[in-house]
Structures are given as C-alpha cells and as structure tokens.
C-alpha positions as CSV (number, residue, x, y, z in Angstrom):
1,K,18.7,7.3,7.5
2,G,17.9,7.5,3.9
3,G,18.1,10.5,1.8
4,N,14.3,10.2,1.5
5,G,13.6,9.8,5.3
6,Q,12.3,6.0,4.8
7,N,14.0,3.0,6.3
8,I,13.0,-0.7,6.8
9,Y,14.2,-2.7,9.4
10,L,14.0,-6.2,10.6
11,G,12.1,-7.0,13.8
12,S,11.0,-9.8,16.2
13,F,7.5,-10.4,17.2
14,L,6.1,-12.3,20.2
15,D,3.2,-14.0,17.9
16,E,2.8,-15.6,14.5
17,S,0.6,-12.8,12.8
18,C,3.5,-10.2,13.7
19,S,1.2,-8.0,15.7
20,Y,3.2,-7.7,19.1
21,F,6.6,-6.6,19.2
22,A,9.2,-8.5,21.1
23,P,11.6,-6.7,23.0
24,D,15.2,-5.6,21.5
25,I,17.1,-8.1,23.6
26,T,14.9,-11.0,22.7
27,Y,17.0,-11.9,19.5
28,K,20.3,-11.1,21.2
29,C,19.4,-13.3,23.9
30,L,18.5,-16.2,21.6
31,N,21.4,-15.7,19.2
32,G,24.4,-15.6,21.8
33,G,24.3,-11.9,22.3
34,I,24.5,-10.8,18.6
35,D,22.2,-7.9,17.7
36,M,19.6,-8.6,15.0
37,P,21.1,-7.5,11.4
38,Y,19.3,-4.7,10.2
39,S,17.5,-3.8,13.2
40,K,16.8,-0.3,14.8
41,S,19.1,-1.0,17.3
42,T,21.9,-1.4,14.9
43,G,20.6,1.9,13.0
44,E,21.3,-0.1,9.6
45,S,18.3,-0.2,7.2
46,I,17.9,-3.0,4.5
47,V,17.6,-0.3,2.0
48,N,19.5,2.7,1.1
49,D,19.4,5.6,-1.2
50,D,22.4,5.1,-3.0
51,C,21.7,5.4,-6.8
52,I,23.4,3.1,-9.4
53,S,24.3,5.1,-12.5
54,C,23.0,3.4,-15.8
55,E,25.3,5.1,-18.1
56,E,28.2,3.0,-19.0
57,V,31.2,4.4,-21.3
58,D,33.3,1.6,-23.0
59,E,36.5,3.8,-23.6
60,N,38.0,1.1,-25.4
61,A,35.7,0.4,-28.1
62,D,36.6,1.7,-31.3
63,D,33.2,1.4,-33.1
64,D,31.2,4.0,-31.0
65,G,34.3,6.3,-30.0
66,G,33.4,5.9,-26.2
67,D,29.7,6.9,-26.2
68,P,27.8,5.9,-23.0
69,E,25.6,2.9,-23.3
70,V,23.3,1.4,-20.8
71,A,24.7,-0.9,-18.2
72,Q,23.8,-4.4,-18.2
73,I,22.4,-3.9,-14.5
74,C,19.6,-1.6,-15.9
75,E,18.8,-3.0,-19.5
76,E,17.9,-6.6,-18.2
77,P,15.3,-5.8,-15.6
78,Y,13.8,-3.1,-18.4
79,E,14.1,-5.9,-21.2
80,R,12.0,-8.1,-18.9
81,A,9.5,-5.5,-17.6
82,G,5.8,-5.5,-19.3
83,K,5.8,-2.3,-21.3
84,C,3.3,-0.8,-23.7
85,E,5.4,1.5,-25.7
86,V,2.5,2.6,-28.4
87,N,2.1,6.1,-29.1
88,M,5.4,7.2,-27.5
89,E,7.3,10.5,-28.6
90,N,10.7,9.3,-29.3
91,G,10.1,5.9,-28.2
92,P,12.2,2.8,-29.6
93,Y,11.9,2.0,-33.2
94,Y,10.2,-1.3,-32.5
95,P,7.8,-0.6,-30.0
96,S,6.8,-3.3,-27.5
97,E,3.2,-3.8,-27.5
98,F,2.6,-7.3,-25.9
99,E,1.4,-6.1,-22.7
100,C,-0.7,-3.2,-23.8
101,D,-3.8,-5.3,-22.9
102,F,-2.6,-5.9,-19.1
103,V,-1.7,-2.5,-18.7
104,Q,-4.7,-1.0,-19.9
105,S,-6.8,-3.5,-17.7
106,V,-4.8,-2.2,-14.6
107,H,-5.7,1.4,-15.7
108,K,-9.2,0.3,-16.3
109,F,-9.1,-1.1,-13.0
110,N,-7.6,1.7,-10.9
111,T,-10.4,4.0,-13.0
112,V,-13.3,1.8,-11.5
113,S,-11.8,1.9,-8.2
114,S,-11.9,5.5,-7.9
115,A,-15.1,5.9,-9.3
116,K,-16.6,3.5,-6.6
117,S,-14.6,5.5,-4.0
118,S,-17.1,8.4,-4.9
119,G,-20.2,5.9,-4.6
120,N,-19.0,5.5,-0.8
121,T,-21.1,9.1,-0.3
122,T,-24.4,7.4,-1.4
123,A,-23.6,4.7,0.9
124,V,-22.9,6.9,4.2
125,V,-25.8,9.3,3.2
126,F,-28.2,5.9,3.5
127,A,-26.2,4.9,6.6
128,W,-27.0,7.9,8.3
129,L,-30.6,8.0,7.3
130,F,-31.1,4.6,8.6
131,A,-29.5,5.6,11.9
132,F,-31.9,8.6,12.2
133,V,-34.8,6.1,11.3
134,A,-33.7,3.6,13.7
135,I,-33.6,6.4,16.6
136,G,-36.9,7.8,15.6
137,A,-38.6,4.7,15.7
138,G,-37.1,3.6,19.0
139,G,-38.2,7.1,20.6
140,F,-41.7,6.2,19.0
141,A,-41.8,2.8,20.3
142,Y,-40.7,4.2,23.7
143,T,-43.6,7.0,23.7
144,L,-46.1,4.1,23.1
145,Y,-44.7,2.0,25.9
146,E,-45.1,4.8,28.3
147,K,-48.4,6.2,27.3
148,A,-49.7,2.3,27.5
149,N,-48.1,2.1,31.0
150,R,-50.2,5.5,32.2
151,M,-53.4,4.0,31.0
152,N,-52.9,0.6,33.2
153,V,-53.7,1.9,36.6
154,N,-53.8,-0.4,39.5
155,L,-56.9,0.0,41.5
156,A,-56.1,-2.8,44.2
157,A,-53.8,-0.8,46.3
C-alpha cells in the first residue's frame, strides 16, 4: 500500500472492452503457474510513493563550494514542460512565455466548462416541467376517453 492509499494493479479481463474481470487464476493457468506481476494477488503496485530528491550536492566542485543543484532527473522534465512564467514573483531571470496562449486557452476552457455546469439547472427545470405537462396531458386524455365511453351506451342488449 502506498502512503497515500492509492495503488494501481494489473488485471486480466474476459472481454475486449475490459468490462468483466477474469478470475485471478486465469493468468496463472495460461502462464505456467506464474502469478501476474503487479496484481492484487502479489500485492505489488505499479506505482509507489517513494520520493526522489531533486537536490544534488556536488561536493567535488570547487566553483560553488558544494551548494545544492537541481538533479538532472528533475531538471529535464521541467525544461521540456510547457509553462507560462509571466508575472511570477521570484521567477526565472528569462521567463518562458511560449506556452502562455495554450495555458490560457486551457484555463478558459475549464472556466467555460464550470459555467456550463451551472446551466444544467435550467435543463433540469425544463425536464421536470415537461414531465409534469406530459403526465397532466395524459391524465386529461384518459379523462376524455372515459367520458366518451360513458356516453356510448349499448342499447341492443
């Protein structure tokens, strides 16, 4: 179990759309008795909560006296990531502004999405109104049908 309580396990399924879980023994039977790696039966999750320090101290360097630097494993993903570093306090000396349009478009999309969710209230109100009108019209039609049947008296009997 991870420190945050979330695990990801592999599993096998009986159908192509992965809707129906196969029994745990299925993989074992098809693979010579070997348990599926990273499955619930092994208890080993694909992800873990181990942190990697991004601080790297080069004690052999004479130029900076052993001051901490950013580890390469952390620096490369940051450099490749899209970012908008405009109007940042204590930000970089040369801020990256190339992806600002994209970041703002994503922000606008999320704002529009949340605004649309408030519009769902109107749709729900109209759906309930339609339901009540449809039920009322059905009741009125049934009342007219019964009234018409009472007027037609069979005198041949």
